[in-house]
C-alpha positions as CSV (number, residue, x, y, z in Angstrom):
1,M,-39.8,-68.7,22.7
2,A,-38.5,-70.2,26.0
3,I,-38.4,-68.0,29.1
4,S,-34.7,-68.4,29.5
5,Q,-34.1,-67.3,26.0
6,I,-36.2,-64.1,26.6
7,K,-34.3,-63.3,29.8
8,F,-31.0,-63.7,28.0
9,S,-32.1,-61.5,25.1
10,R,-33.3,-58.7,27.5
11,S,-30.0,-58.9,29.4
12,L,-28.0,-58.6,26.3
13,S,-30.1,-55.6,25.2
14,L,-29.5,-53.9,28.5
15,L,-25.7,-54.5,28.3
16,V,-25.6,-53.0,24.8
17,F,-27.6,-50.0,25.9
18,A,-25.5,-49.4,29.0
19,A,-22.3,-49.6,26.9
20,A,-23.7,-47.1,24.4
21,C,-24.7,-44.7,27.2
22,S,-21.2,-44.9,28.9
23,S,-19.4,-44.2,25.6
24,K,-18.0,-40.7,25.0
25,P,-19.9,-38.7,22.4
26,I,-18.2,-38.3,19.1
27,E,-16.0,-35.1,19.2
28,R,-15.9,-32.9,16.1
29,S,-12.7,-31.1,15.5
30,T,-13.1,-27.3,15.6
31,E,-9.5,-26.7,14.4
32,V,-9.4,-24.7,11.2
33,S,-7.0,-25.9,8.6
34,P,-4.1,-23.5,8.4
35,P,-3.8,-21.5,5.2
36,L,-1.1,-22.5,2.7
37,A,2.3,-21.4,3.9
38,A,3.4,-18.0,2.5
39,H,6.2,-18.0,0.1
40,T,9.5,-17.5,2.0
41,I,12.6,-15.9,0.6
42,P,15.8,-18.0,0.4
43,A,18.6,-16.5,2.3
44,A,20.5,-16.0,-0.9
45,V,18.1,-13.1,-2.0
46,T,18.2,-11.2,1.4
47,E,18.6,-7.5,0.5
48,T,18.9,-5.7,3.8
49,P,20.4,-6.8,7.1
50,A,18.0,-7.0,10.0
51,T,20.0,-4.3,11.9
52,E,18.7,-1.7,9.5
53,H,15.2,-2.3,10.7
54,K,15.8,-1.1,14.3
55,T,13.7,1.8,15.4
56,E,13.5,4.3,18.2
57,H,10.0,3.1,18.8
58,A,10.2,0.0,20.9
59,V,7.1,-2.1,20.2
60,E,6.6,-5.8,21.0
61,H,6.0,-7.8,17.8
62,K,6.4,-11.3,16.4
63,A,9.7,-11.8,14.7
64,A,9.4,-11.4,10.9
65,P,11.7,-13.0,8.3
66,Q,14.8,-11.0,8.1
67,D,14.8,-10.8,4.4
68,A,11.1,-9.9,4.1
69,H,11.1,-6.6,6.1
70,D,13.0,-3.7,4.8
71,N,11.1,-1.1,6.8
72,H,9.8,-2.7,10.0
73,H,10.6,0.5,12.0
74,A,7.8,2.2,10.1
75,T,5.2,-0.4,11.0
76,A,6.5,-0.5,14.5
77,A,6.1,3.3,15.1
78,A,3.6,3.8,17.9
79,T,3.0,7.5,17.6
80,K,0.1,9.8,18.2
81,D,-1.5,11.2,15.0
82,S,-2.0,15.0,15.2
83,H,-5.2,16.0,13.4
84,A,-4.9,19.8,14.0
85,A,-2.1,22.1,13.1
86,N,0.4,23.2,15.8
87,H,-0.9,20.7,18.5
88,H,1.9,18.3,18.4
89,P,5.2,17.9,16.6
90,A,5.2,15.6,13.6
91,P,5.9,11.9,14.4
92,K,9.4,10.5,13.8
93,T,9.7,9.1,10.2
94,P,12.6,7.9,8.3
95,D,14.5,10.3,6.0
96,A,13.7,10.3,2.3
97,Q,16.7,8.3,1.2
98,T,15.8,5.5,3.6
99,A,12.2,5.5,2.6
100,W,13.1,5.4,-1.1
101,T,15.3,2.4,-0.4
102,Y,12.3,0.6,1.2
103,L,10.3,1.3,-2.0
104,K,13.0,0.1,-4.3
105,N,13.5,-3.1,-2.3
106,G,9.7,-3.6,-2.1
107,N,9.3,-3.4,-5.8
108,N,12.1,-5.8,-6.3
109,R,10.3,-8.3,-4.0
110,Y,7.1,-7.7,-6.0
111,L,8.8,-8.5,-9.2
112,K,10.4,-11.7,-7.7
113,K,7.2,-12.7,-5.9
114,H,9.1,-12.7,-2.6
115,Y,6.4,-10.9,-0.5
116,R,6.6,-9.8,3.0
117,K,4.5,-11.7,5.6
118,D,4.5,-9.2,8.4
119,G,2.7,-6.0,9.2
120,K,-0.9,-7.1,8.4
121,T,-2.0,-8.9,11.6
122,S,-4.7,-8.0,14.1
123,E,-1.9,-6.8,16.5
124,D,-0.7,-4.4,13.8
125,R,-4.2,-3.0,13.4
126,K,-4.5,-2.5,17.1
127,R,-1.1,-0.7,17.3
128,L,-1.9,1.5,14.3
129,A,-5.2,2.5,15.9
130,K,-3.1,4.7,18.2
131,G,-1.6,6.7,15.3
132,Q,0.3,6.6,12.0
133,A,3.7,7.5,10.8
134,P,3.9,6.6,7.1
135,H,7.3,6.7,5.6
136,T,6.2,7.7,2.1
137,I,3.3,9.7,0.5
138,V,2.3,8.3,-2.9
139,L,0.2,10.2,-5.4
140,S,-0.8,7.7,-8.1
141,C,-3.6,7.1,-10.6
142,S,-6.8,5.5,-9.6
143,D,-6.3,2.8,-12.2
144,S,-7.2,-0.6,-10.6
145,R,-4.0,-2.1,-12.0
146,V,-1.8,0.3,-10.1
147,P,-2.1,-0.3,-6.3
148,P,1.0,1.2,-4.5
149,E,0.8,-1.1,-1.5
150,H,1.2,-4.0,-3.7
151,I,3.7,-2.6,-6.2
152,F,5.9,-1.6,-3.4
153,D,5.1,-4.6,-1.1
154,Q,4.3,-2.4,1.9
155,A,2.3,-3.1,5.0
156,L,-0.4,-1.3,7.0
157,G,0.6,2.2,8.1
158,E,3.6,2.5,5.8
159,L,2.2,4.5,2.8
160,F,0.0,7.5,2.7
161,V,-1.8,7.1,-0.6
162,I,-3.8,9.6,-2.6
163,R,-5.2,8.1,-5.8
164,V,-6.8,10.1,-8.6
165,A,-7.1,9.6,-12.3
166,G,-4.0,10.8,-14.1
167,E,-2.5,12.2,-10.8
168,A,-4.7,15.3,-11.4
169,L,-4.5,18.0,-8.8
170,D,-7.3,19.8,-7.1
171,S,-7.6,21.3,-3.6
172,S,-8.5,18.0,-2.0
173,V,-5.5,16.2,-3.4
174,V,-3.1,19.1,-2.5
175,A,-4.5,19.4,1.0
176,S,-4.2,15.6,1.6
177,I,-0.5,15.8,0.7
178,E,0.0,18.9,2.8
179,Y,-1.5,17.1,5.8
180,A,0.9,14.2,5.6
181,V,3.8,16.5,5.1
182,A,3.0,18.9,7.9
183,H,1.4,16.7,10.5
184,L,2.7,13.2,9.9
185,G,6.3,14.3,9.1
186,T,6.6,12.2,6.0
187,Q,9.7,13.1,4.1
188,L,9.2,11.3,0.7
189,L,6.6,12.1,-1.8
190,V,6.3,9.9,-4.9
191,V,4.3,11.0,-7.9
192,M,3.7,7.8,-9.9
193,G,2.2,7.6,-13.3
194,H,1.8,4.6,-15.4
195,E,1.8,3.4,-19.0
196,S,-1.5,3.2,-20.9
197,C,-3.1,5.8,-18.6
198,G,-6.6,6.5,-19.8
199,A,-6.7,10.0,-18.2
200,V,-3.5,11.0,-19.9
201,K,-4.8,9.6,-23.2
202,A,-8.0,11.6,-22.8
203,A,-6.2,14.7,-22.1
204,A,-3.7,14.2,-25.0
205,T,-6.5,13.6,-27.5
206,A,-9.0,16.1,-26.2
207,Q,-10.2,18.7,-28.7
208,A,-10.8,22.3,-27.8
209,G,-14.4,23.1,-27.2
210,V,-15.5,19.4,-27.1
211,S,-16.7,18.0,-23.8
212,T,-15.2,14.7,-22.6
213,G,-18.5,13.7,-21.2
214,S,-19.3,15.8,-18.1
215,A,-18.3,19.0,-16.3
216,D,-16.2,17.1,-13.8
217,L,-14.4,15.0,-16.5
218,D,-13.7,18.2,-18.3
219,K,-12.1,19.7,-15.2
220,L,-9.9,16.7,-14.8
221,V,-8.8,16.7,-18.4
222,A,-8.2,20.5,-18.2
223,D,-5.8,20.0,-15.3
224,I,-3.7,17.4,-17.2
225,K,-3.8,18.8,-20.8
226,P,-1.5,21.8,-20.2
227,R,1.3,19.4,-19.0
228,L,1.2,17.7,-22.4
229,T,1.5,20.6,-24.8
230,R,4.8,19.4,-26.2
231,F,3.1,16.3,-27.7
232,P,1.0,16.6,-30.8
233,S,-2.6,15.5,-30.3
234,S,-2.5,13.7,-33.7
235,S,0.0,11.1,-32.6
236,S,1.3,9.5,-29.3
237,T,4.3,7.5,-28.1
238,K,3.9,3.8,-27.4
239,N,1.3,3.3,-24.6
240,Y,1.5,6.9,-23.9
241,I,4.7,6.3,-21.9
242,E,6.5,9.5,-22.6
243,E,3.3,11.6,-22.0
244,S,2.8,9.8,-18.7
245,K,6.4,10.5,-17.6
246,V,6.1,14.1,-18.5
247,N,2.7,14.3,-16.7
248,A,4.1,12.8,-13.4
249,S,7.2,15.1,-13.5
250,S,5.0,18.1,-14.2
251,V,2.7,17.2,-11.4
252,A,5.6,17.2,-9.0
253,Q,6.6,20.7,-10.2
254,D,3.0,22.0,-10.0
255,L,2.9,20.8,-6.3
256,L,5.9,23.0,-5.6
257,N,4.4,26.0,-7.4
258,R,1.0,25.5,-5.8
259,S,1.7,24.7,-2.1
260,A,3.8,26.8,0.2
261,I,3.8,24.0,2.7
262,I,5.3,21.6,0.2
263,R,7.7,24.2,-1.2
264,D,9.0,25.2,2.3
265,K,9.6,21.6,3.4
266,V,11.6,20.9,0.2
267,K,13.6,24.1,0.7
268,A,14.3,23.0,4.3
269,G,15.5,19.6,3.1
270,Q,12.6,17.9,5.0
271,L,10.8,16.7,1.9
272,T,11.9,15.0,-1.4
273,I,9.7,14.6,-4.4
274,K,10.4,11.7,-6.8
275,P,8.4,11.2,-10.0
276,A,8.0,7.6,-11.2
277,L,6.4,5.5,-13.9
278,Y,4.9,2.0,-13.4
279,Y,4.9,-0.5,-16.2
280,L,1.7,-2.5,-16.2
281,E,3.0,-5.7,-17.9
282,T,6.4,-6.1,-16.2
283,G,5.5,-4.6,-12.8
284,A,8.6,-2.5,-12.7
285,V,8.8,1.1,-11.4
286,E,11.0,3.5,-13.3
287,W,12.3,6.4,-11.3
288,M,12.8,9.8,-12.9
């Protein structure tokens, strides 16, 4: 190869190398693709005007869709949670009728698949770390198909939930409700059963002197069975619907009989108890 050709080849290689060094490195995007947009509710199905969501607790928050938030004042409540009796007055919570409206509207959204998009952000978690002011106490079954927060389309900090099979009562369940009533100031208590409840079925069909499997299971069944005495053990209503209704209503009455705190709040007009039944297939809540 001629000397001039070698020099030209080297010069060309140097030019290519220099150009490669001076080029910017390839940048890899760190942007995360946004999730699919949440379903928004058309204006035509708006249920509650935004003015109803105003609260005495002024908290900075991102604007939520007007139609998707029937109880923003509850999630916006920045109140201190009292964990000991007589230390602080109960936080401000909505009255029972208002809270009940939130639940009915929420179940309606759940049925229509028009879910709220607010109340579940990191900002909400930080705000709620300061305290809670739930607008409703829900005593419901532990059944995995019956999650109150989903059924009523409620956000963080809005429901005080106690779940136990068949809404059975023991000291821990009663004390949990008493805490919310006395120290959080919640004015609505919902006792929600559901169709095809395994605990209700077990209690309805339990035979005297025959264990249901363990001492603890026997105690749970023993709590429920006296509420079902009007139903013959040899037969049942469809999906144990009537038995479950009677059980939920009877639990509400038993709470009044058992707890002075609950009884006194009801007498003072500061607490309302509403039994309800959830239908697994339709998703609807029937109020009793």
